[in-house]
N, C-alpha and C positions, 0 to 999 in steps of 0.2 A: 504494500500500500504506500502511495505517496500522497502528499498534500500540496495544494497550491495556495499560497498566501497572496491575497490581492488587496491592495490599498488604493482606494479611489479618493482623490482629493477633489472636493466639489468646488465649483465656481462660487465665490463668496455669495452667501444668501440662498444657495440652491441645494444645500444638503437635504432639507425636507423633501424636495422634489426627487432627488436621487433615491432616498429611502422609500418613497412612495412607489417609484418605478420598480424597485426590487420587490416590494411587498405585493403589488397588484399585477405586475406583468412578468418580470424576469423569472421569479420562482416557478410560476406555472409553466413557462416555456422550458425551464431546466428540467422539470418533472417529465415533460413530453420527450425530452432528449436523453433522459436517464442521468442527468448531472446531479451529483449528491453534494449538498453543502454540509460543512462540519461546524458552522457557526458564523454569526455576524456580530460585529462590535462597532460602537462609536467611541471616540476618544474622550474620556472624562478628564484626564490630566495628561498633558503631553505637549509637544510642540505645536499641534494644530487641532482645533476642534471642528475642522471642516472635512474630516476624514471618515470614511466608512471602510472598515476592514472586515474581510471575510476569508474563510478557508473552504476549499473544495477538496473532496476526497476522490482519488483516482486509483484504479487497479494498476495502471501502467501509463507510461508516456504515450503509447499507441492509443490507449483508450481516450486519454485526454485530447489528443489530436483529432481523432475521429468525432467525438461527441462535441467538442468545442467548435470545430469547423462547421458541423451540421447546425449547431445553434446560431452561430454568427451569420450563416447564410440563409437562415430560415426567413422567408418573406414576412411572416407574422412579426418576427422580432425587428426586422428592418423597418417595417411600417410603424410599429409601436414605439420604437426608439425615436424615430423621426417625429412622431406626434408629441412625445414628451419634451422635445427640443424646439418646439415652435417659437418659443420666446427666447431662444438662444441655447447654447450648450449648457449642460448641467455638470459636466465633469471637466476639470482642468487638466488632470493627468492621472495615469494609472501606473502603479508599480506592481510587478508580479514576480514571485519567487517560487520555485518548485523545491519542496522540502522532503527529505527522507528521514523517517524516525531512526533514532539511535537504538542500539540493543537494549539500553536501559530506560527508554521512553515509556511512560504510562500509556501513550497512544501508539499503537502499532499500525 
């Protein structure tokens, strides 16, 4: 099992819009494509309170590539994302890391 850590930095003032998009659109489409989330967080204390951090769980890099590409090219996602950005972008930038649990990790 591998995990993907993704940190979305929202455009100032747009974090609520980003969170609403995940809650009402993205998660449903992930379910359709078999993408499993391992948790979502906002930053309570840290360098930026405009971040949404989440983790995805993958069996392999090959699974990630296949399912993520299918999601990204899904016409329903493309249309829904465009609809949420009618008043401008909601994401300033995204950072992504692929993580592998250590032998002593509580999460495998």
